PDB file with one MODEL, atoms N, CA, C and O in Angstrom:
MODEL        1
ATOM      1  N   MET A   1      72.338  84.642  96.355  1.00  0.00           N
ATOM      2  CA  MET A   1      72.580  85.872  95.636  1.00  0.00           C
ATOM      3  C   MET A   1      72.948  86.997  96.608  1.00  0.00           C
ATOM      4  O   MET A   1      73.846  87.793  96.332  1.00  0.00           O
ATOM      5  N   LYS A   2      72.255  87.058  97.741  1.00  0.00           N
ATOM      6  CA  LYS A   2      72.509  88.099  98.724  1.00  0.00           C
ATOM      7  C   LYS A   2      73.955  88.027  99.229  1.00  0.00           C
ATOM      8  O   LYS A   2      74.613  89.056  99.381  1.00  0.00           O
ATOM      9  N   THR A   3      74.439  86.827  99.485  1.00  0.00           N
ATOM     10  CA  THR A   3      75.819  86.645  99.959  1.00  0.00           C
ATOM     11  C   THR A   3      76.811  87.086  98.899  1.00  0.00           C
ATOM     12  O   THR A   3      77.814  87.728  99.211  1.00  0.00           O
ATOM     13  N   LYS A   4      76.539  86.747  97.659  1.00  0.00           N
ATOM     14  CA  LYS A   4      77.427  87.133  96.558  1.00  0.00           C
ATOM     15  C   LYS A   4      77.499  88.661  96.438  1.00  0.00           C
ATOM     16  O   LYS A   4      78.580  89.223  96.262  1.00  0.00           O
ATOM     17  N   ILE A   5      76.366  89.316  96.533  1.00  0.00           N
ATOM     18  CA  ILE A   5      76.328  90.779  96.464  1.00  0.00           C
ATOM     19  C   ILE A   5      77.112  91.382  97.621  1.00  0.00           C
ATOM     20  O   ILE A   5      77.909  92.298  97.421  1.00  0.00           O
ATOM     21  N   CYS A   6      76.892  90.881  98.814  1.00  0.00           N
ATOM     22  CA  CYS A   6      77.585  91.418  99.997  1.00  0.00           C
ATOM     23  C   CYS A   6      79.092  91.220  99.892  1.00  0.00           C
ATOM     24  O   CYS A   6      79.858  92.121 100.236  1.00  0.00           O
ATOM     25  N   ASN A   7      79.519  90.075  99.430  1.00  0.00           N
ATOM     26  CA  ASN A   7      80.954  89.835  99.265  1.00  0.00           C
ATOM     27  C   ASN A   7      81.549  90.778  98.229  1.00  0.00           C
ATOM     28  O   ASN A   7      82.655  91.286  98.413  1.00  0.00           O
ATOM     29  N   TYR A   8      80.830  91.012  97.154  1.00  0.00           N
ATOM     30  CA  TYR A   8      81.333  91.927  96.135  1.00  0.00           C
ATOM     31  C   TYR A   8      81.378  93.362  96.654  1.00  0.00           C
ATOM     32  O   TYR A   8      82.314  94.102  96.352  1.00  0.00           O
ATOM     33  N   LEU A   9      80.381  93.754  97.426  1.00  0.00           N
ATOM     34  CA  LEU A   9      80.350  95.113  97.958  1.00  0.00           C
ATOM     35  C   LEU A   9      81.563  95.401  98.839  1.00  0.00           C
ATOM     36  O   LEU A   9      81.992  96.550  98.943  1.00  0.00           O
ATOM     37  N   THR A  10      82.114  94.382  99.465  1.00  0.00           N
ATOM     38  CA  THR A  10      83.302  94.593 100.294  1.00  0.00           C
ATOM     39  C   THR A  10      84.510  94.964  99.440  1.00  0.00           C
ATOM     40  O   THR A  10      85.446  95.584  99.945  1.00  0.00           O
ATOM     41  N   THR A  11      84.512  94.599  98.161  1.00  0.00           N
ATOM     42  CA  THR A  11      85.611  95.015  97.291  1.00  0.00           C
ATOM     43  C   THR A  11      85.456  96.480  96.899  1.00  0.00           C
ATOM     44  O   THR A  11      86.443  97.166  96.636  1.00  0.00           O
ATOM     45  N   LEU A  12      84.217  96.954  96.861  1.00  0.00           N
ATOM     46  CA  LEU A  12      83.964  98.351  96.524  1.00  0.00           C
ATOM     47  C   LEU A  12      84.108  99.263  97.732  1.00  0.00           C
ATOM     48  O   LEU A  12      84.536 100.411  97.604  1.00  0.00           O
ATOM     49  N   LEU A  13      83.752  98.753  98.899  1.00  0.00           N
ATOM     50  CA  LEU A  13      83.860  99.516 100.148  1.00  0.00           C
ATOM     51  C   LEU A  13      84.636  98.672 101.158  1.00  0.00           C
ATOM     52  O   LEU A  13      84.038  98.086 102.060  1.00  0.00           O
ATOM     53  N   PRO A  14      85.949  98.607 101.018  1.00  0.00           N
ATOM     54  CA  PRO A  14      86.742  97.743 101.895  1.00  0.00           C
ATOM     55  C   PRO A  14      86.695  98.138 103.366  1.00  0.00           C
ATOM     56  O   PRO A  14      87.134  97.372 104.223  1.00  0.00           O
ATOM     57  N   GLU A  15      86.170  99.322 103.671  1.00  0.00           N
ATOM     58  CA  GLU A  15      86.024  99.739 105.058  1.00  0.00           C
ATOM     59  C   GLU A  15      84.929  98.952 105.771  1.00  0.00           C
ATOM     60  O   GLU A  15      84.827  98.991 106.997  1.00  0.00           O
ATOM     61  N   SER A  16      84.117  98.246 105.004  1.00  0.00           N
ATOM     62  CA  SER A  16      82.982  97.509 105.549  1.00  0.00           C
ATOM     63  C   SER A  16      83.187  96.011 105.351  1.00  0.00           C
ATOM     64  O   SER A  16      83.992  95.576 104.527  1.00  0.00           O
ATOM     65  N   THR A  17      82.444  95.243 106.121  1.00  0.00           N
ATOM     66  CA  THR A  17      82.529  93.791 106.019  1.00  0.00           C
ATOM     67  C   THR A  17      81.270  93.238 105.367  1.00  0.00           C
ATOM     68  O   THR A  17      80.242  93.913 105.294  1.00  0.00           O
ATOM     69  N   ALA A  18      81.367  92.006 104.898  1.00  0.00           N
ATOM     70  CA  ALA A  18      80.210  91.347 104.291  1.00  0.00           C
ATOM     71  C   ALA A  18      79.081  91.218 105.305  1.00  0.00           C
ATOM     72  O   ALA A  18      77.906  91.301 104.946  1.00  0.00           O
ATOM     73  N   GLU A  19      79.437  91.016 106.572  1.00  0.00           N
ATOM     74  CA  GLU A  19      78.421  90.896 107.614  1.00  0.00           C
ATOM     75  C   GLU A  19      77.651  92.204 107.796  1.00  0.00           C
ATOM     76  O   GLU A  19      76.440  92.194 108.016  1.00  0.00           O
ATOM     77  N   GLN A  20      78.360  93.323 107.702  1.00  0.00           N
ATOM     78  CA  GLN A  20      77.680  94.622 107.792  1.00  0.00           C
ATOM     79  C   GLN A  20      76.706  94.793 106.642  1.00  0.00           C
ATOM     80  O   GLN A  20      75.573  95.233 106.834  1.00  0.00           O
ATOM     81  N   PHE A  21      77.152  94.445 105.452  1.00  0.00           N
ATOM     82  CA  PHE A  21      76.273  94.554 104.291  1.00  0.00           C
ATOM     83  C   PHE A  21      75.078  93.622 104.432  1.00  0.00           C
ATOM     84  O   PHE A  21      73.962  93.983 104.056  1.00  0.00           O
ATOM     85  N   MET A  22      75.300  92.428 104.972  1.00  0.00           N
ATOM     86  CA  MET A  22      74.228  91.453 105.116  1.00  0.00           C
ATOM     87  C   MET A  22      73.122  91.999 106.026  1.00  0.00           C
ATOM     88  O   MET A  22      71.939  91.767 105.778  1.00  0.00           O
ATOM     89  N   THR A  23      73.509  92.720 107.071  1.00  0.00           N
ATOM     90  CA  THR A  23      72.497  93.269 107.978  1.00  0.00           C
ATOM     91  C   THR A  23      71.789  94.475 107.372  1.00  0.00           C
ATOM     92  O   THR A  23      70.649  94.770 107.731  1.00  0.00           O
ATOM     93  N   LEU A  24      72.460  95.177 106.453  1.00  0.00           N
ATOM     94  CA  LEU A  24      71.876  96.372 105.855  1.00  0.00           C
ATOM     95  C   LEU A  24      71.065  96.090 104.594  1.00  0.00           C
ATOM     96  O   LEU A  24      70.111  96.808 104.295  1.00  0.00           O
ATOM     97  N   LEU A  25      71.433  95.063 103.865  1.00  0.00           N
ATOM     98  CA  LEU A  25      70.749  94.748 102.606  1.00  0.00           C
ATOM     99  C   LEU A  25      69.321  94.319 102.920  1.00  0.00           C
ATOM    100  O   LEU A  25      69.101  93.429 103.741  1.00  0.00           O
ATOM    101  N   GLU A  26      68.364  94.945 102.273  1.00  0.00           N
ATOM    102  CA  GLU A  26      66.961  94.669 102.561  1.00  0.00           C
ATOM    103  C   GLU A  26      66.154  94.536 101.285  1.00  0.00           C
ATOM    104  O   GLU A  26      66.635  94.836 100.192  1.00  0.00           O
ATOM    105  N   THR A  27      64.941  94.090 101.436  1.00  0.00           N
ATOM    106  CA  THR A  27      64.010  93.972 100.317  1.00  0.00           C
ATOM    107  C   THR A  27      63.211  95.264 100.242  1.00  0.00           C
ATOM    108  O   THR A  27      62.632  95.684 101.243  1.00  0.00           O
ATOM    109  N   PRO A  28      63.168  95.904  99.072  1.00  0.00           N
ATOM    110  CA  PRO A  28      62.402  97.152  98.937  1.00  0.00           C
ATOM    111  C   PRO A  28      60.907  96.919  99.190  1.00  0.00           C
ATOM    112  O   PRO A  28      60.415  95.803  99.023  1.00  0.00           O
ATOM    113  N   PRO A  29      60.202  97.951  99.585  1.00  0.00           N
ATOM    114  CA  PRO A  29      58.777  97.805  99.881  1.00  0.00           C
ATOM    115  C   PRO A  29      57.925  97.446  98.659  1.00  0.00           C
ATOM    116  O   PRO A  29      56.851  96.863  98.802  1.00  0.00           O
ATOM    117  N   GLU A  30      58.400  97.792  97.465  1.00  0.00           N
ATOM    118  CA  GLU A  30      57.669  97.476  96.239  1.00  0.00           C
ATOM    119  C   GLU A  30      58.582  96.728  95.280  1.00  0.00           C
ATOM    120  O   GLU A  30      59.752  97.080  95.133  1.00  0.00           O
ATOM    121  N   ALA A  31      58.061  95.708  94.633  1.00  0.00           N
ATOM    122  CA  ALA A  31      58.852  94.895  93.709  1.00  0.00           C
ATOM    123  C   ALA A  31      59.397  95.724  92.550  1.00  0.00           C
ATOM    124  O   ALA A  31      60.446  95.393  91.995  1.00  0.00           O
ATOM    125  N   SER A  32      58.703  96.790  92.180  1.00  0.00           N
ATOM    126  CA  SER A  32      59.149  97.627  91.068  1.00  0.00           C
ATOM    127  C   SER A  32      60.439  98.385  91.399  1.00  0.00           C
ATOM    128  O   SER A  32      61.087  98.930  90.506  1.00  0.00           O
ATOM    129  N   MET A  33      60.809  98.417  92.680  1.00  0.00           N
ATOM    130  CA  MET A  33      62.005  99.124  93.114  1.00  0.00           C
ATOM    131  C   MET A  33      63.252  98.247  93.058  1.00  0.00           C
ATOM    132  O   MET A  33      64.351  98.721  93.349  1.00  0.00           O
ATOM    133  N   GLY A  34      63.101  96.985  92.690  1.00  0.00           N
ATOM    134  CA  GLY A  34      64.240  96.084  92.572  1.00  0.00           C
ATOM    135  C   GLY A  34      64.169  94.934  93.551  1.00  0.00           C
ATOM    136  O   GLY A  34      63.227  94.827  94.337  1.00  0.00           O
ATOM    137  N   ASP A  35      65.172  94.075  93.498  1.00  0.00           N
ATOM    138  CA  ASP A  35      65.210  92.898  94.359  1.00  0.00           C
ATOM    139  C   ASP A  35      65.810  93.202  95.729  1.00  0.00           C
ATOM    140  O   ASP A  35      65.392  92.634  96.738  1.00  0.00           O
ATOM    141  N   PHE A  36      66.797  94.104  95.757  1.00  0.00           N
ATOM    142  CA  PHE A  36      67.464  94.450  97.006  1.00  0.00           C
ATOM    143  C   PHE A  36      67.651  95.961  97.109  1.00  0.00           C
ATOM    144  O   PHE A  36      67.678  96.672  96.105  1.00  0.00           O
ATOM    145  N   ALA A  37      67.778  96.428  98.341  1.00  0.00           N
ATOM    146  CA  ALA A  37      68.058  97.839  98.598  1.00  0.00           C
ATOM    147  C   ALA A  37      69.139  97.914  99.671  1.00  0.00           C
ATOM    148  O   ALA A  37      69.194  97.087 100.580  1.00  0.00           O
ATOM    149  N   LEU A  38      69.991  98.918  99.545  1.00  0.00           N
ATOM    150  CA  LEU A  38      71.051  99.128 100.522  1.00  0.00           C
ATOM    151  C   LEU A  38      71.068 100.604 100.904  1.00  0.00           C
ATOM    152  O   LEU A  38      71.488 101.442 100.107  1.00  0.00           O
ATOM    153  N   PRO A  39      70.618 100.930 102.113  1.00  0.00           N
ATOM    154  CA  PRO A  39      70.679 102.319 102.547  1.00  0.00           C
ATOM    155  C   PRO A  39      72.143 102.737 102.712  1.00  0.00           C
ATOM    156  O   PRO A  39      72.892 102.093 103.445  1.00  0.00           O
ATOM    157  N   CYS A  40      72.539 103.780 102.054  1.00  0.00           N
ATOM    158  CA  CYS A  40      73.945 104.216 102.048  1.00  0.00           C
ATOM    159  C   CYS A  40      74.249 105.300 103.070  1.00  0.00           C
ATOM    160  O   CYS A  40      75.379 105.782 103.142  1.00  0.00           O
ATOM    161  N   PHE A  41      73.266 105.686 103.853  1.00  0.00           N
ATOM    162  CA  PHE A  41      73.477 106.746 104.839  1.00  0.00           C
ATOM    163  C   PHE A  41      74.540 106.369 105.865  1.00  0.00           C
ATOM    164  O   PHE A  41      75.307 107.223 106.310  1.00  0.00           O
ATOM    165  N   SER A  42      74.585 105.092 106.241  1.00  0.00           N
ATOM    166  CA  SER A  42      75.548 104.676 107.261  1.00  0.00           C
ATOM    167  C   SER A  42      76.989 104.732 106.764  1.00  0.00           C
ATOM    168  O   SER A  42      77.918 104.772 107.572  1.00  0.00           O
ATOM    169  N   PHE A  43      77.188 104.736 105.457  1.00  0.00           N
ATOM    170  CA  PHE A  43      78.535 104.793 104.889  1.00  0.00           C
ATOM    171  C   PHE A  43      78.989 106.226 104.632  1.00  0.00           C
ATOM    172  O   PHE A  43      80.181 106.476 104.453  1.00  0.00           O
ATOM    173  N   ALA A  44      78.063 107.151 104.613  1.00  0.00           N
ATOM    174  CA  ALA A  44      78.365 108.541 104.270  1.00  0.00           C
ATOM    175  C   ALA A  44      79.386 109.168 105.218  1.00  0.00           C
ATOM    176  O   ALA A  44      80.306 109.856 104.775  1.00  0.00           O
ATOM    177  N   LYS A  45      79.227 108.935 106.490  1.00  0.00           N
ATOM    178  CA  LYS A  45      80.142 109.539 107.455  1.00  0.00           C
ATOM    179  C   LYS A  45      81.537 108.928 107.339  1.00  0.00           C
ATOM    180  O   LYS A  45      82.538 109.644 107.379  1.00  0.00           O
ATOM    181  N   VAL A  46      81.598 107.629 107.199  1.00  0.00           N
ATOM    182  CA  VAL A  46      82.883 106.937 107.106  1.00  0.00           C
ATOM    183  C   VAL A  46      83.633 107.342 105.840  1.00  0.00           C
ATOM    184  O   VAL A  46      84.835 107.609 105.872  1.00  0.00           O
ATOM    185  N   LEU A  47      82.907 107.382 104.731  1.00  0.00           N
ATOM    186  CA  LEU A  47      83.530 107.683 103.441  1.00  0.00           C
ATOM    187  C   LEU A  47      83.603 109.180 103.150  1.00  0.00           C
ATOM    188  O   LEU A  47      84.278 109.609 102.214  1.00  0.00           O
ATOM    189  N   ARG A  48      82.907 109.961 103.955  1.00  0.00           N
ATOM    190  CA  ARG A  48      82.848 111.414 103.757  1.00  0.00           C
ATOM    191  C   ARG A  48      82.361 111.763 102.345  1.00  0.00           C
ATOM    192  O   ARG A  48      82.936 112.590 101.638  1.00  0.00           O
ATOM    193  N   LYS A  49      81.278 111.089 101.982  1.00  0.00           N
ATOM    194  CA  LYS A  49      80.666 111.307 100.676  1.00  0.00           C
ATOM    195  C   LYS A  49      79.156 111.400 100.849  1.00  0.00           C
ATOM    196  O   LYS A  49      78.596 110.945 101.847  1.00  0.00           O
ATOM    197  N   ASN A  50      78.523 111.990  99.870  1.00  0.00           N
ATOM    198  CA  ASN A  50      77.071 112.061  99.812  1.00  0.00           C
ATOM    199  C   ASN A  50      76.521 110.640  99.609  1.00  0.00           C
ATOM    200  O   ASN A  50      77.041 109.909  98.766  1.00  0.00           O
ATOM    201  N   PRO A  51      75.484 110.227 100.355  1.00  0.00           N
ATOM    202  CA  PRO A  51      74.918 108.886 100.195  1.00  0.00           C
ATOM    203  C   PRO A  51      74.477 108.588  98.756  1.00  0.00           C
ATOM    204  O   PRO A  51      74.590 107.455  98.289  1.00  0.00           O
ATOM    205  N   LYS A  52      73.980 109.603  98.068  1.00  0.00           N
ATOM    206  CA  LYS A  52      73.551 109.410  96.676  1.00  0.00           C
ATOM    207  C   LYS A  52      74.753 109.056  95.804  1.00  0.00           C
ATOM    208  O   LYS A  52      74.652 108.187  94.937  1.00  0.00           O
ATOM    209  N   LEU A  53      75.874 109.709  96.019  1.00  0.00           N
ATOM    210  CA  LEU A  53      77.082 109.423  95.259  1.00  0.00           C
ATOM    211  C   LEU A  53      77.587 108.019  95.564  1.00  0.00           C
ATOM    212  O   LEU A  53      78.026 107.307  94.660  1.00  0.00           O
ATOM    213  N   ILE A  54      77.530 107.620  96.815  1.00  0.00           N
ATOM    214  CA  ILE A  54      77.938 106.265  97.197  1.00  0.00           C
ATOM    215  C   ILE A  54      77.059 105.238  96.486  1.00  0.00           C
ATOM    216  O   ILE A  54      77.560 104.256  95.940  1.00  0.00           O
ATOM    217  N   ALA A  55      75.757 105.468  96.496  1.00  0.00           N
ATOM    218  CA  ALA A  55      74.820 104.548  95.840  1.00  0.00           C
ATOM    219  C   ALA A  55      75.107 104.446  94.348  1.00  0.00           C
ATOM    220  O   ALA A  55      75.080 103.353  93.781  1.00  0.00           O
ATOM    221  N   GLU A  56      75.378 105.569  93.716  1.00  0.00           N
ATOM    222  CA  GLU A  56      75.669 105.560  92.276  1.00  0.00           C
ATOM    223  C   GLU A  56      76.951 104.786  91.988  1.00  0.00           C
ATOM    224  O   GLU A  56      77.008 104.022  91.025  1.00  0.00           O
ATOM    225  N   GLU A  57      77.983 104.976  92.813  1.00  0.00           N
ATOM    226  CA  GLU A  57      79.243 104.264  92.616  1.00  0.00           C
ATOM    227  C   GLU A  57      79.066 102.759  92.824  1.00  0.00           C
ATOM    228  O   GLU A  57      79.620 101.958  92.071  1.00  0.00           O
ATOM    229  N   LEU A  58      78.300 102.378  93.837  1.00  0.00           N
ATOM    230  CA  LEU A  58      78.046 100.962  94.084  1.00  0.00           C
ATOM    231  C   LEU A  58      77.247 100.340  92.937  1.00  0.00           C
ATOM    232  O   LEU A  58      77.547  99.233  92.491  1.00  0.00           O
ATOM    233  N   ALA A  59      76.236 101.056  92.467  1.00  0.00           N
ATOM    234  CA  ALA A  59      75.420 100.542  91.355  1.00  0.00           C
ATOM    235  C   ALA A  59      76.275 100.368  90.111  1.00  0.00           C
ATOM    236  O   ALA A  59      76.153  99.364  89.409  1.00  0.00           O
ATOM    237  N   GLU A  60      77.134 101.332  89.834  1.00  0.00           N
ATOM    238  CA  GLU A  60      78.014 101.243  88.662  1.00  0.00           C
ATOM    239  C   GLU A  60      78.954 100.040  88.784  1.00  0.00           C
ATOM    240  O   GLU A  60      79.153  99.298  87.822  1.00  0.00           O
ATOM    241  N   GLY A  61      79.520  99.860  89.958  1.00  0.00           N
ATOM    242  CA  GLY A  61      80.413  98.730  90.178  1.00  0.00           C
ATOM    243  C   GLY A  61      79.711  97.397  90.039  1.00  0.00           C
ATOM    244  O   GLY A  61      80.267  96.455  89.474  1.00  0.00           O
ATOM    245  N   LEU A  62      78.493  97.308  90.549  1.00  0.00           N
ATOM    246  CA  LEU A  62      77.731  96.065  90.429  1.00  0.00           C
ATOM    247  C   LEU A  62      77.359  95.779  88.982  1.00  0.00           C
ATOM    248  O   LEU A  62      77.384  94.625  88.554  1.00  0.00           O
ATOM    249  N   LEU A  63      77.017  96.808  88.230  1.00  0.00           N
ATOM    250  CA  LEU A  63      76.685  96.621  86.818  1.00  0.00           C
ATOM    251  C   LEU A  63      77.905  96.149  86.036  1.00  0.00           C
ATOM    252  O   LEU A  63      77.794  95.271  85.180  1.00  0.00           O
ATOM    253  N   GLU A  64      79.056  96.720  86.323  1.00  0.00           N
ATOM    254  CA  GLU A  64      80.281  96.287  85.650  1.00  0.00           C
ATOM    255  C   GLU A  64      80.593  94.832  85.975  1.00  0.00           C
ATOM    256  O   GLU A  64      81.036  94.080  85.107  1.00  0.00           O
ATOM    257  N   GLN A  65      80.367  94.439  87.206  1.00  0.00           N
ATOM    258  CA  GLN A  65      80.613  93.058  87.630  1.00  0.00           C
ATOM    259  C   GLN A  65      79.683  92.088  86.901  1.00  0.00           C
ATOM    260  O   GLN A  65      80.074  90.966  86.580  1.00  0.00           O
ATOM    261  N   ALA A  66      78.470  92.522  86.648  1.00  0.00           N
ATOM    262  CA  ALA A  66      77.471  91.653  86.016  1.00  0.00           C
ATOM    263  C   ALA A  66      77.770  91.426  84.530  1.00  0.00           C
ATOM    264  O   ALA A  66      77.301  90.448  83.949  1.00  0.00           O
ATOM    265  N   GLU A  67      78.530  92.303  83.927  1.00  0.00           N
ATOM    266  CA  GLU A  67      78.804  92.191  82.487  1.00  0.00           C
ATOM    267  C   GLU A  67      79.776  91.102  82.161  1.00  0.00           C
ATOM    268  O   GLU A  67      80.099  90.892  80.992  1.00  0.00           O
TER     269      GLU A  67
ENDMDL
END
């Protein structure tokens, strides 16, 4: 599942590679926070966007993919 998510994230953020996502994707400290977490701070400078906005766009894209 982690590999599938990372590969899909590269379509949303083509500036990054699946390997970069693989190193950044982590397990949240509490199960109630979800199965995976991706800190978006490292993408903020490259994309020149607020990390919160990046996270929202990625979440929206992943939800659309799941449908």
